[in-house]
mmCIF file of the C-alpha atoms, coordinates in Angstrom:
data_MODEL
# 
_entry.id   MODEL 
# 
loop_
_atom_site.group_PDB 
_atom_site.id 
_atom_site.type_symbol 
_atom_site.label_atom_id 
_atom_site.label_alt_id 
_atom_site.label_comp_id 
_atom_site.label_asym_id 
_atom_site.label_entity_id 
_atom_site.label_seq_id 
_atom_site.pdbx_PDB_ins_code 
_atom_site.Cartn_x 
_atom_site.Cartn_y 
_atom_site.Cartn_z 
_atom_site.occupancy 
_atom_site.B_iso_or_equiv 
_atom_site.pdbx_formal_charge 
_atom_site.auth_seq_id 
_atom_site.auth_comp_id 
_atom_site.auth_asym_id 
_atom_site.auth_atom_id 
_atom_site.pdbx_PDB_model_num 
ATOM 1   C CA . MET A 1 1   ? -50.572 26.498 14.341 1.00 0.00 ? 1   MET A CA 1 
ATOM 2   C CA . ALA A 1 2   ? -53.717 24.684 15.518 1.00 0.00 ? 2   ALA A CA 1 
ATOM 3   C CA . GLU A 1 3   ? -55.090 23.254 12.718 1.00 0.00 ? 3   GLU A CA 1 
ATOM 4   C CA . LEU A 1 4   ? -51.310 21.479 12.441 1.00 0.00 ? 4   LEU A CA 1 
ATOM 5   C CA . GLU A 1 5   ? -51.680 20.397 16.053 1.00 0.00 ? 5   GLU A CA 1 
ATOM 6   C CA . THR A 1 6   ? -55.063 18.794 15.020 1.00 0.00 ? 6   THR A CA 1 
ATOM 7   C CA . VAL A 1 7   ? -53.380 16.710 12.339 1.00 0.00 ? 7   VAL A CA 1 
ATOM 8   C CA . ALA A 1 8   ? -50.441 16.320 14.287 1.00 0.00 ? 8   ALA A CA 1 
ATOM 9   C CA . ARG A 1 9   ? -52.063 15.147 17.383 1.00 0.00 ? 9   ARG A CA 1 
ATOM 10  C CA . PRO A 1 10  ? -52.943 11.095 15.963 1.00 0.00 ? 10  PRO A CA 1 
ATOM 11  C CA . TYR A 1 11  ? -49.352 10.571 15.188 1.00 0.00 ? 11  TYR A CA 1 
ATOM 12  C CA . ALA A 1 12  ? -48.023 11.603 18.298 1.00 0.00 ? 12  ALA A CA 1 
ATOM 13  C CA . GLU A 1 13  ? -50.332 9.814  20.079 1.00 0.00 ? 13  GLU A CA 1 
ATOM 14  C CA . ALA A 1 14  ? -49.633 6.449  18.336 1.00 0.00 ? 14  ALA A CA 1 
ATOM 15  C CA . ALA A 1 15  ? -45.785 7.600  18.672 1.00 0.00 ? 15  ALA A CA 1 
ATOM 16  C CA . PHE A 1 16  ? -46.161 7.934  22.831 1.00 0.00 ? 16  PHE A CA 1 
ATOM 17  C CA . GLU A 1 17  ? -48.442 4.613  22.795 1.00 0.00 ? 17  GLU A CA 1 
ATOM 18  C CA . THR A 1 18  ? -45.714 2.944  20.115 1.00 0.00 ? 18  THR A CA 1 
ATOM 19  C CA . ALA A 1 19  ? -42.640 3.605  22.734 1.00 0.00 ? 19  ALA A CA 1 
ATOM 20  C CA . ARG A 1 20  ? -44.612 3.374  26.224 1.00 0.00 ? 20  ARG A CA 1 
ATOM 21  C CA . ASP A 1 21  ? -45.560 -0.427 25.449 1.00 0.00 ? 21  ASP A CA 1 
ATOM 22  C CA . ALA A 1 22  ? -41.971 -0.741 24.190 1.00 0.00 ? 22  ALA A CA 1 
ATOM 23  C CA . LYS A 1 23  ? -41.025 0.787  27.134 1.00 0.00 ? 23  LYS A CA 1 
ATOM 24  C CA . ALA A 1 24  ? -38.480 3.263  25.012 1.00 0.00 ? 24  ALA A CA 1 
ATOM 25  C CA . LEU A 1 25  ? -39.283 6.368  25.971 1.00 0.00 ? 25  LEU A CA 1 
ATOM 26  C CA . PRO A 1 26  ? -36.382 8.277  26.481 1.00 0.00 ? 26  PRO A CA 1 
ATOM 27  C CA . GLN A 1 27  ? -34.688 6.516  22.759 1.00 0.00 ? 27  GLN A CA 1 
ATOM 28  C CA . TRP A 1 28  ? -38.205 7.669  20.785 1.00 0.00 ? 28  TRP A CA 1 
ATOM 29  C CA . SER A 1 29  ? -37.543 11.157 22.241 1.00 0.00 ? 29  SER A CA 1 
ATOM 30  C CA . SER A 1 30  ? -34.072 11.798 21.433 1.00 0.00 ? 30  SER A CA 1 
ATOM 31  C CA . ALA A 1 31  ? -35.066 9.849  17.980 1.00 0.00 ? 31  ALA A CA 1 
ATOM 32  C CA . LEU A 1 32  ? -37.760 12.499 17.251 1.00 0.00 ? 32  LEU A CA 1 
ATOM 33  C CA . LYS A 1 33  ? -35.637 15.245 18.486 1.00 0.00 ? 33  LYS A CA 1 
ATOM 34  C CA . VAL A 1 34  ? -33.209 14.445 16.234 1.00 0.00 ? 34  VAL A CA 1 
ATOM 35  C CA . ALA A 1 35  ? -35.969 13.795 13.337 1.00 0.00 ? 35  ALA A CA 1 
ATOM 36  C CA . ALA A 1 36  ? -37.395 17.169 13.876 1.00 0.00 ? 36  ALA A CA 1 
ATOM 37  C CA . ALA A 1 37  ? -34.433 19.141 13.686 1.00 0.00 ? 37  ALA A CA 1 
ATOM 38  C CA . VAL A 1 38  ? -33.688 17.100 9.739  1.00 0.00 ? 38  VAL A CA 1 
ATOM 39  C CA . VAL A 1 39  ? -37.008 17.951 8.649  1.00 0.00 ? 39  VAL A CA 1 
ATOM 40  C CA . ALA A 1 40  ? -36.585 21.614 10.183 1.00 0.00 ? 40  ALA A CA 1 
ATOM 41  C CA . ASP A 1 41  ? -33.485 21.914 7.518  1.00 0.00 ? 41  ASP A CA 1 
ATOM 42  C CA . PRO A 1 42  ? -34.414 24.188 5.150  1.00 0.00 ? 42  PRO A CA 1 
ATOM 43  C CA . ARG A 1 43  ? -32.387 22.268 2.448  1.00 0.00 ? 43  ARG A CA 1 
ATOM 44  C CA . MET A 1 44  ? -34.326 18.783 3.912  1.00 0.00 ? 44  MET A CA 1 
ATOM 45  C CA . GLN A 1 45  ? -37.418 20.435 3.170  1.00 0.00 ? 45  GLN A CA 1 
ATOM 46  C CA . GLY A 1 46  ? -37.092 21.340 -0.341 1.00 0.00 ? 46  GLY A CA 1 
ATOM 47  C CA . ALA A 1 47  ? -36.009 17.861 -0.799 1.00 0.00 ? 47  ALA A CA 1 
ATOM 48  C CA . LEU A 1 48  ? -39.117 16.432 0.925  1.00 0.00 ? 48  LEU A CA 1 
ATOM 49  C CA . ASP A 1 49  ? -41.316 18.813 -0.491 1.00 0.00 ? 49  ASP A CA 1 
ATOM 50  C CA . ASN A 1 50  ? -40.181 18.077 -4.343 1.00 0.00 ? 50  ASN A CA 1 
ATOM 51  C CA . PRO A 1 51  ? -42.641 16.197 -6.266 1.00 0.00 ? 51  PRO A CA 1 
ATOM 52  C CA . ARG A 1 52  ? -40.360 14.550 -8.364 1.00 0.00 ? 52  ARG A CA 1 
ATOM 53  C CA . LEU A 1 53  ? -39.036 12.622 -5.597 1.00 0.00 ? 53  LEU A CA 1 
ATOM 54  C CA . THR A 1 54  ? -40.978 9.514  -5.355 1.00 0.00 ? 54  THR A CA 1 
ATOM 55  C CA . ALA A 1 55  ? -41.848 8.194  -1.124 1.00 0.00 ? 55  ALA A CA 1 
ATOM 56  C CA . ALA A 1 56  ? -39.382 5.552  -1.592 1.00 0.00 ? 56  ALA A CA 1 
ATOM 57  C CA . GLU A 1 57  ? -36.545 8.124  -2.667 1.00 0.00 ? 57  GLU A CA 1 
ATOM 58  C CA . LYS A 1 58  ? -37.767 11.065 0.149  1.00 0.00 ? 58  LYS A CA 1 
ATOM 59  C CA . GLU A 1 59  ? -37.406 8.102  2.397  1.00 0.00 ? 59  GLU A CA 1 
ATOM 60  C CA . THR A 1 60  ? -34.061 6.649  1.781  1.00 0.00 ? 60  THR A CA 1 
ATOM 61  C CA . LEU A 1 61  ? -33.256 10.234 1.896  1.00 0.00 ? 61  LEU A CA 1 
ATOM 62  C CA . PHE A 1 62  ? -34.529 10.886 5.542  1.00 0.00 ? 62  PHE A CA 1 
ATOM 63  C CA . LEU A 1 63  ? -33.200 7.790  6.960  1.00 0.00 ? 63  LEU A CA 1 
ATOM 64  C CA . SER A 1 64  ? -29.632 8.366  5.454  1.00 0.00 ? 64  SER A CA 1 
ATOM 65  C CA . VAL A 1 65  ? -29.468 10.834 7.396  1.00 0.00 ? 65  VAL A CA 1 
ATOM 66  C CA . ALA A 1 66  ? -29.677 9.470  11.105 1.00 0.00 ? 66  ALA A CA 1 
ATOM 67  C CA . ALA A 1 67  ? -29.605 6.126  9.703  1.00 0.00 ? 67  ALA A CA 1 
ATOM 68  C CA . ASP A 1 68  ? -28.666 4.264  12.790 1.00 0.00 ? 68  ASP A CA 1 
ATOM 69  C CA . GLY A 1 69  ? -29.346 6.752  15.423 1.00 0.00 ? 69  GLY A CA 1 
ATOM 70  C CA . PHE A 1 70  ? -33.251 5.929  14.693 1.00 0.00 ? 70  PHE A CA 1 
ATOM 71  C CA . PRO A 1 71  ? -34.576 2.409  16.893 1.00 0.00 ? 71  PRO A CA 1 
ATOM 72  C CA . ALA A 1 72  ? -36.728 0.267  14.166 1.00 0.00 ? 72  ALA A CA 1 
ATOM 73  C CA . GLY A 1 73  ? -39.850 1.996  15.638 1.00 0.00 ? 73  GLY A CA 1 
ATOM 74  C CA . VAL A 1 74  ? -38.875 5.459  14.649 1.00 0.00 ? 74  VAL A CA 1 
ATOM 75  C CA . ARG A 1 75  ? -37.892 4.251  10.977 1.00 0.00 ? 75  ARG A CA 1 
ATOM 76  C CA . ASN A 1 76  ? -41.015 2.547  10.471 1.00 0.00 ? 76  ASN A CA 1 
ATOM 77  C CA . PHE A 1 77  ? -43.080 5.956  12.037 1.00 0.00 ? 77  PHE A CA 1 
ATOM 78  C CA . ALA A 1 78  ? -41.113 8.036  9.719  1.00 0.00 ? 78  ALA A CA 1 
ATOM 79  C CA . ARG A 1 79  ? -42.311 5.586  6.593  1.00 0.00 ? 79  ARG A CA 1 
ATOM 80  C CA . VAL A 1 80  ? -45.737 6.165  7.310  1.00 0.00 ? 80  VAL A CA 1 
ATOM 81  C CA . LEU A 1 81  ? -45.541 10.047 7.848  1.00 0.00 ? 81  LEU A CA 1 
ATOM 82  C CA . ILE A 1 82  ? -43.427 9.905  4.564  1.00 0.00 ? 82  ILE A CA 1 
ATOM 83  C CA . GLU A 1 83  ? -45.864 8.123  2.752  1.00 0.00 ? 83  GLU A CA 1 
ATOM 84  C CA . SER A 1 84  ? -49.005 9.854  4.032  1.00 0.00 ? 84  SER A CA 1 
ATOM 85  C CA . ASP A 1 85  ? -47.406 13.610 3.174  1.00 0.00 ? 85  ASP A CA 1 
ATOM 86  C CA . ARG A 1 86  ? -47.094 14.368 7.202  1.00 0.00 ? 86  ARG A CA 1 
ATOM 87  C CA . ILE A 1 87  ? -43.182 14.316 7.354  1.00 0.00 ? 87  ILE A CA 1 
ATOM 88  C CA . GLY A 1 88  ? -43.764 18.036 7.845  1.00 0.00 ? 88  GLY A CA 1 
ATOM 89  C CA . LEU A 1 89  ? -45.288 17.778 11.160 1.00 0.00 ? 89  LEU A CA 1 
ATOM 90  C CA . LEU A 1 90  ? -42.702 16.153 12.832 1.00 0.00 ? 90  LEU A CA 1 
ATOM 91  C CA . PRO A 1 91  ? -41.785 19.415 15.294 1.00 0.00 ? 91  PRO A CA 1 
ATOM 92  C CA . GLN A 1 92  ? -45.370 19.733 15.953 1.00 0.00 ? 92  GLN A CA 1 
ATOM 93  C CA . ILE A 1 93  ? -45.424 15.704 16.429 1.00 0.00 ? 93  ILE A CA 1 
ATOM 94  C CA . ARG A 1 94  ? -42.443 15.296 18.470 1.00 0.00 ? 94  ARG A CA 1 
ATOM 95  C CA . GLU A 1 95  ? -43.546 18.597 20.394 1.00 0.00 ? 95  GLU A CA 1 
ATOM 96  C CA . LEU A 1 96  ? -47.250 16.982 21.456 1.00 0.00 ? 96  LEU A CA 1 
ATOM 97  C CA . PHE A 1 97  ? -45.150 13.337 22.257 1.00 0.00 ? 97  PHE A CA 1 
ATOM 98  C CA . GLU A 1 98  ? -42.964 15.392 24.526 1.00 0.00 ? 98  GLU A CA 1 
ATOM 99  C CA . ALA A 1 99  ? -45.927 17.143 26.218 1.00 0.00 ? 99  ALA A CA 1 
ATOM 100 C CA . ARG A 1 100 ? -47.433 13.440 26.883 1.00 0.00 ? 100 ARG A CA 1 
ATOM 101 C CA . LYS A 1 101 ? -43.679 11.686 27.904 1.00 0.00 ? 101 LYS A CA 1 
ATOM 102 C CA . ASP A 1 102 ? -43.728 14.600 30.541 1.00 0.00 ? 102 ASP A CA 1 
ATOM 103 C CA . ALA A 1 103 ? -47.507 14.203 31.731 1.00 0.00 ? 103 ALA A CA 1 
ATOM 104 C CA . ALA A 1 104 ? -46.735 10.690 32.207 1.00 0.00 ? 104 ALA A CA 1 
ATOM 105 C CA . GLU A 1 105 ? -43.407 10.971 34.034 1.00 0.00 ? 105 GLU A CA 1 
ATOM 106 C CA . GLY A 1 106 ? -45.083 13.506 36.090 1.00 0.00 ? 106 GLY A CA 1 
ATOM 107 C CA . VAL A 1 107 ? -42.945 15.969 34.790 1.00 0.00 ? 107 VAL A CA 1 
ATOM 108 C CA . ALA A 1 108 ? -43.168 20.016 34.813 1.00 0.00 ? 108 ALA A CA 1 
ATOM 109 C CA . ARG A 1 109 ? -40.860 22.036 32.036 1.00 0.00 ? 109 ARG A CA 1 
ATOM 110 C CA . ALA A 1 110 ? -39.763 25.709 33.388 1.00 0.00 ? 110 ALA A CA 1 
ATOM 111 C CA . SER A 1 111 ? -38.640 28.481 31.739 1.00 0.00 ? 111 SER A CA 1 
ATOM 112 C CA . ILE A 1 112 ? -36.768 30.809 33.957 1.00 0.00 ? 112 ILE A CA 1 
ATOM 113 C CA . GLU A 1 113 ? -35.857 34.323 33.047 1.00 0.00 ? 113 GLU A CA 1 
ATOM 114 C CA . THR A 1 114 ? -33.477 35.523 35.549 1.00 0.00 ? 114 THR A CA 1 
ATOM 115 C CA . ALA A 1 115 ? -31.686 39.295 35.282 1.00 0.00 ? 115 ALA A CA 1 
ATOM 116 C CA . LEU A 1 116 ? -28.252 37.915 36.646 1.00 0.00 ? 116 LEU A CA 1 
ATOM 117 C CA . PRO A 1 117 ? -27.149 33.975 36.370 1.00 0.00 ? 117 PRO A CA 1 
ATOM 118 C CA . LEU A 1 118 ? -28.136 31.317 39.364 1.00 0.00 ? 118 LEU A CA 1 
ATOM 119 C CA . SER A 1 119 ? -26.133 29.475 41.491 1.00 0.00 ? 119 SER A CA 1 
ATOM 120 C CA . ASP A 1 120 ? -26.541 26.021 41.744 1.00 0.00 ? 120 ASP A CA 1 
ATOM 121 C CA . GLU A 1 121 ? -27.713 26.027 44.787 1.00 0.00 ? 121 GLU A CA 1 
ATOM 122 C CA . GLN A 1 122 ? -30.350 28.879 43.879 1.00 0.00 ? 122 GLN A CA 1 
ATOM 123 C CA . LEU A 1 123 ? -31.612 27.022 41.131 1.00 0.00 ? 123 LEU A CA 1 
ATOM 124 C CA . GLY A 1 124 ? -31.826 23.999 42.989 1.00 0.00 ? 124 GLY A CA 1 
ATOM 125 C CA . GLN A 1 125 ? -34.116 25.874 45.673 1.00 0.00 ? 125 GLN A CA 1 
ATOM 126 C CA . LEU A 1 126 ? -35.997 27.508 43.043 1.00 0.00 ? 126 LEU A CA 1 
ATOM 127 C CA . LYS A 1 127 ? -36.802 23.936 41.607 1.00 0.00 ? 127 LYS A CA 1 
ATOM 128 C CA . SER A 1 128 ? -37.520 22.682 44.899 1.00 0.00 ? 128 SER A CA 1 
ATOM 129 C CA . SER A 1 129 ? -40.297 25.328 45.477 1.00 0.00 ? 129 SER A CA 1 
ATOM 130 C CA . LEU A 1 130 ? -41.643 24.690 41.649 1.00 0.00 ? 130 LEU A CA 1 
ATOM 131 C CA . ALA A 1 131 ? -41.792 21.122 42.388 1.00 0.00 ? 131 ALA A CA 1 
ATOM 132 C CA . LYS A 1 132 ? -44.176 21.627 45.372 1.00 0.00 ? 132 LYS A CA 1 
ATOM 133 C CA . HIS A 1 133 ? -45.993 24.549 43.915 1.00 0.00 ? 133 HIS A CA 1 
ATOM 134 C CA . PHE A 1 134 ? -47.105 22.407 40.441 1.00 0.00 ? 134 PHE A CA 1 
ATOM 135 C CA . GLY A 1 135 ? -46.675 18.853 42.341 1.00 0.00 ? 135 GLY A CA 1 
ATOM 136 C CA . LYS A 1 136 ? -44.314 17.498 40.032 1.00 0.00 ? 136 LYS A CA 1 
ATOM 137 C CA . ALA A 1 137 ? -40.744 17.065 38.999 1.00 0.00 ? 137 ALA A CA 1 
ATOM 138 C CA . ILE A 1 138 ? -39.344 20.342 37.565 1.00 0.00 ? 138 ILE A CA 1 
ATOM 139 C CA . GLU A 1 139 ? -37.024 20.140 34.290 1.00 0.00 ? 139 GLU A CA 1 
ATOM 140 C CA . ALA A 1 140 ? -35.721 24.112 34.158 1.00 0.00 ? 140 ALA A CA 1 
ATOM 141 C CA . THR A 1 141 ? -33.739 26.067 31.599 1.00 0.00 ? 141 THR A CA 1 
ATOM 142 C CA . VAL A 1 142 ? -32.975 29.335 32.686 1.00 0.00 ? 142 VAL A CA 1 
ATOM 143 C CA . HIS A 1 143 ? -32.109 32.338 30.415 1.00 0.00 ? 143 HIS A CA 1 
ATOM 144 C CA . VAL A 1 144 ? -30.175 35.715 31.839 1.00 0.00 ? 144 VAL A CA 1 
ATOM 145 C CA . ASP A 1 145 ? -32.050 38.668 30.111 1.00 0.00 ? 145 ASP A CA 1 
ATOM 146 C CA . PRO A 1 146 ? -30.624 41.950 31.807 1.00 0.00 ? 146 PRO A CA 1 
ATOM 147 C CA . SER A 1 147 ? -33.301 44.085 30.546 1.00 0.00 ? 147 SER A CA 1 
ATOM 148 C CA . LEU A 1 148 ? -35.221 42.422 33.495 1.00 0.00 ? 148 LEU A CA 1 
ATOM 149 C CA . ILE A 1 149 ? -33.031 44.324 35.850 1.00 0.00 ? 149 ILE A CA 1 
ATOM 150 C CA . GLY A 1 150 ? -33.897 42.376 39.115 1.00 0.00 ? 150 GLY A CA 1 
ATOM 151 C CA . GLY A 1 151 ? -35.633 38.903 39.869 1.00 0.00 ? 151 GLY A CA 1 
ATOM 152 C CA . ALA A 1 152 ? -37.222 36.420 37.644 1.00 0.00 ? 152 ALA A CA 1 
ATOM 153 C CA . ARG A 1 153 ? -40.350 35.533 35.158 1.00 0.00 ? 153 ARG A CA 1 
ATOM 154 C CA . ILE A 1 154 ? -41.096 31.632 35.419 1.00 0.00 ? 154 ILE A CA 1 
ATOM 155 C CA . THR A 1 155 ? -43.229 29.948 32.623 1.00 0.00 ? 155 THR A CA 1 
ATOM 156 C CA . VAL A 1 156 ? -44.339 26.746 33.543 1.00 0.00 ? 156 VAL A CA 1 
ATOM 157 C CA . GLY A 1 157 ? -46.789 25.737 30.850 1.00 0.00 ? 157 GLY A CA 1 
ATOM 158 C CA . ASP A 1 158 ? -49.442 28.055 30.478 1.00 0.00 ? 158 ASP A CA 1 
ATOM 159 C CA . ARG A 1 159 ? -49.087 30.203 34.015 1.00 0.00 ? 159 ARG A CA 1 
ATOM 160 C CA . VAL A 1 160 ? -46.257 32.488 34.315 1.00 0.00 ? 160 VAL A CA 1 
ATOM 161 C CA . ILE A 1 161 ? -44.947 33.695 37.923 1.00 0.00 ? 161 ILE A CA 1 
ATOM 162 C CA . ASP A 1 162 ? -43.230 37.519 37.162 1.00 0.00 ? 162 ASP A CA 1 
ATOM 163 C CA . GLY A 1 163 ? -41.185 38.294 40.047 1.00 0.00 ? 163 GLY A CA 1 
ATOM 164 C CA . THR A 1 164 ? -39.541 40.802 38.179 1.00 0.00 ? 164 THR A CA 1 
ATOM 165 C CA . VAL A 1 165 ? -38.879 44.670 38.439 1.00 0.00 ? 165 VAL A CA 1 
ATOM 166 C CA . GLN A 1 166 ? -39.313 45.598 34.401 1.00 0.00 ? 166 GLN A CA 1 
ATOM 167 C CA . GLY A 1 167 ? -42.844 43.639 35.540 1.00 0.00 ? 167 GLY A CA 1 
ATOM 168 C CA . LYS A 1 168 ? -43.204 45.380 38.297 1.00 0.00 ? 168 LYS A CA 1 
ATOM 169 C CA . LEU A 1 169 ? -42.557 48.871 37.289 1.00 0.00 ? 169 LEU A CA 1 
ATOM 170 C CA . THR A 1 170 ? -44.444 47.624 34.013 1.00 0.00 ? 170 THR A CA 1 
ATOM 171 C CA . ALA A 1 171 ? -47.404 46.906 35.895 1.00 0.00 ? 171 ALA A CA 1 
ATOM 172 C CA . MET A 1 172 ? -46.805 50.587 38.190 1.00 0.00 ? 172 MET A CA 1 
ATOM 173 C CA . ALA A 1 173 ? -47.201 52.120 34.952 1.00 0.00 ? 173 ALA A CA 1 
ATOM 174 C CA . ASN A 1 174 ? -50.224 50.560 33.927 1.00 0.00 ? 174 ASN A CA 1 
ATOM 175 C CA . GLU A 1 175 ? -51.733 51.457 37.531 1.00 0.00 ? 175 GLU A CA 1 
ATOM 176 C CA . LEU A 1 176 ? -51.339 55.393 37.463 1.00 0.00 ? 176 LEU A CA 1 
ATOM 177 C CA . ILE A 1 177 ? -52.289 55.590 33.252 1.00 0.00 ? 177 ILE A CA 1 
ATOM 178 C CA . ALA A 1 178 ? -55.687 54.125 33.969 1.00 0.00 ? 178 ALA A CA 1 
# 
C-alpha cells in the first residue's frame, strides 16, 4: 500500500495544484470520487488491464462512463493516467488529493463510532469540541455499533479517542492480566 501511495503522490499533487489554480477543488473532488469508483469496478478493472485494448480504446471506454460529469481538466488528467498505465492508482490518488484538500481548507475528518445513535444536538456539540481540540473544522461520519456497549470511539487522522465501555473493559482486562 505504501508503495502505491508513493507512486500516486506526484499525480495527486499535480491534480491538487491544477484544481487549486483553477479554483475548482470541489469539482475535482467530486469528479475524482466518481473516477475512483469507476476504476474500482471489477469489470472496468478487467477492461483497463486488457492488453488487447489500446490506450485510446481504454480512454474512450473510461470516459464514456461519466463523460459529461468530468471537467475538461479531469478528462485530461485521466488521459495522462491511462497513457502512463497508472489509471489503477485513482483510488490512492483520490485519497491523497482529499487529504491535501482538507489540509488546505483547514478541515479534519472524524469517524465516530457510538453504541447508540446521536441526536443532531449531541453530534453538533461533539463536532464543536473536536474542532476546538484539533483547531480545524470537523467533517464527521457516524457509525452505530451496539457492541461498543456505551460511549464513543472517535478517529481523527491517526488519533483515536476511545471512550467506549468496551474499550475500558478491555483496558481493565489487560491490566488484570499484566
